[in-house]
C-alpha positions in Angstrom: -31.9 -160.0 128.0 -31.3 -156.4 129.7 -28.5 -155.6 132.1 -29.8 -154.3 135.3 -26.7 -152.5 136.5 -25.5 -149.1 135.3 -21.9 -148.3 134.1 -20.1 -146.4 136.8 -16.5 -144.8 137.1 -14.7 -142.6 134.8 -12.1 -145.0 133.5 -13.5 -145.1 129.9 -14.9 -141.6 129.9 -14.3 -139.4 126.8 -12.9 -135.9 126.9 -12.5 -133.4 124.0 -9.3 -131.6 123.3 -9.9 -128.8 125.7 -10.3 -131.4 128.5 -14.4 -131.1 128.8 -16.2 -134.5 129.6 -18.2 -135.6 126.6 -21.7 -136.5 127.3 -24.7 -137.8 125.3 -28.5 -137.9 125.6 -31.8 -138.7 124.0 -35.2 -137.2 123.5 -37.3 -140.5 123.9 -40.4 -139.9 122.0 -43.5 -142.0 120.8 -46.5 -141.3 119.0 -49.8 -141.0 121.2 -51.6 -144.3 121.3 -55.4 -143.9 122.1 -57.3 -146.6 124.2 -59.0 -148.0 120.9 -55.6 -148.8 119.6 -55.3 -145.9 117.2 -52.1 -144.1 116.8 -52.2 -140.3 116.3 -49.6 -138.0 115.0 -49.3 -136.3 118.4 -45.9 -136.6 120.0 -45.2 -137.4 123.7 -41.6 -137.2 125.1 -40.3 -139.3 128.1 -38.6 -137.1 130.8 -37.1 -138.6 134.0 -36.3 -137.0 137.6 -32.9 -135.7 138.1 -31.2 -137.7 141.1 -29.8 -134.3 142.5 -33.0 -132.2 142.5 -36.6 -132.1 141.5 -36.2 -131.0 137.9 -37.5 -133.4 135.0 -35.0 -133.9 132.2 -33.9 -136.1 129.4 -31.6 -139.1 129.9 -27.9 -138.2 129.4 -24.7 -139.2 130.6 -20.9 -140.0 129.8 -19.8 -141.1 126.3 -17.2 -143.8 126.9 -14.3 -145.0 124.7 -15.7 -148.4 123.7 -19.0 -147.1 122.2 -20.2 -145.0 119.4 -22.3 -141.6 120.4 -25.4 -143.5 119.3 -24.6 -146.6 121.3 -23.8 -144.4 124.4 -27.2 -142.3 124.0 -29.1 -145.7 123.9 -27.3 -147.0 126.9 -28.2 -144.0 128.9 -31.8 -144.2 127.9 -31.8 -147.8 129.0 -30.1 -147.2 132.1 -31.9 -143.7 133.3 -35.3 -144.3 131.7 -35.8 -147.9 130.8 -36.5 -147.7 127.3 -35.3 -149.1 123.8 -35.5 -148.0 120.4 -34.1 -146.6 117.5 -31.7 -143.7 117.7 -32.0 -141.2 115.0 -30.1 -138.3 113.6 -28.0 -136.2 115.9 -29.9 -132.9 116.9 -26.9 -130.9 117.9 -23.9 -130.4 120.2 -23.9 -127.7 123.0 -21.5 -126.8 125.6 -22.4 -126.3 129.4 -21.1 -125.7 132.8 -22.3 -128.4 135.4 -24.0 -126.4 138.2 -22.9 -128.8 140.8 -19.2 -129.2 140.1 -18.3 -126.1 137.7 -16.9 -128.1 135.1 -17.4 -127.8 131.5 -18.9 -130.4 129.4 -19.6 -131.1 125.5 -23.0 -132.7 124.9 -24.7 -134.2 122.0 -28.3 -135.0 121.8 -30.4 -137.4 119.6 -34.0 -138.3 119.2 -34.9 -141.9 120.4 -38.1 -143.6 118.8 -39.3 -145.7 121.6 -40.0 -149.2 120.7 -39.9 -150.7 124.2 -40.6 -149.7 127.8 -39.2 -152.2 130.5 -40.5 -152.9 133.6 -37.3 -153.2 135.3 -34.4 -150.9 134.5 -30.9 -150.1 136.3 -32.0 -146.8 137.7 -35.6 -147.5 138.5 -35.4 -147.2 142.1 -33.8 -143.6 141.9 -35.9 -142.1 139.1 -39.2 -141.5 138.0 -40.1 -141.4 134.3 -43.1 -139.6 132.9 -44.4 -139.4 129.5 -45.6 -135.7 128.5 -47.3 -134.2 125.4 -45.5 -131.5 123.7 -47.7 -128.9 125.3 -47.5 -130.3 128.8 -46.4 -127.9 131.8 -43.8 -130.7 132.7 -41.5 -129.5 129.7 -41.0 -126.1 131.6 -39.1 -128.1 134.2 -36.5 -129.0 131.6 -33.0 -127.0 131.6 -32.8 -124.4 128.7 -30.5 -126.4 126.5 -32.7 -129.5 126.5 -36.0 -127.5 126.0 -34.5 -125.6 123.0 -33.2 -128.7 121.3 -36.6 -130.6 121.8 -38.6 -127.5 120.5 -36.0 -127.2 117.5 -36.5 -130.8 116.4 -40.2 -130.5 117.0 -40.6 -127.7 114.8 -37.6 -128.8 112.5 -35.5 -125.6 113.0 -31.9 -125.2 113.9 -30.5 -124.2 117.3 
């Protein structure tokens, strides 16, 4: 059974030594499956709509005191994108400034091999989700850091 309510509030939120909020996210991916049931080596990634603007992004959100980074990444993917799967090795860390609040953040990203796509999930009424191929123009709408991390992992290079 899956909880259909997103966590809210900042009571359990983690901050680093400089006072920056710590966030984690996933790049949900799968191998393309054809109508005849064969699975290719072509990757597709899942992007979700932002609640604040028209941009597409990867699921990400606050890392809380009662969970590991990997648990937080999986929780955010469930809450925002409605997917479950295997969280893989950390892709990297990046520092950024929130455009809406002007505050500093420290972020961590993980690949997530999607095993299940849910019909119902906590944020289904406020987000759209779309599978895109690695060559899709939808990737152009991702922010710079998310795009770089995705591309780095896709081609196995460091950022």
